[in-house]
C-alpha positions, 0 to 999 in steps of 0.5 A, a space after each residue: 904309198 902302199 897296197 895290201 892284199 889278203 890271200 887268206 886269213 894268215 897271209 897278206 902281201 904288202 907292196 910299197 913304192 919306198 923302203 922308208 915306209 916299213 915303220 908305217 907298214 908295221 904300225 898299220 899291221 899292229 893297229 889292225 891286229 890290236 883292233 880286231 883282238 880288241 873287238 873279239 875280246 869285248 864281244 866275248 866279255 859282253 856275252 860272258 859278263 857277270 854283274 856284281 850288284 854290290 860292286 861300287 867303283 872307287 877311283 882311289 883303288 886305281 892309284 898306286 899308294 
């Protein structure tokens, strides 16, 4: 079991009962940061989206040839 305490936007204290929890703690932090970064990017992209009316998706362009 571990507990996180955020002191401010850049400081987090993580307490753990077990030293073997380190891998799980790192995964939690990485996931949390990635989720926030993805949400921030999607908000930015939604506000600044430019629609190309002539674009048609072609799945074959996604694969290496």
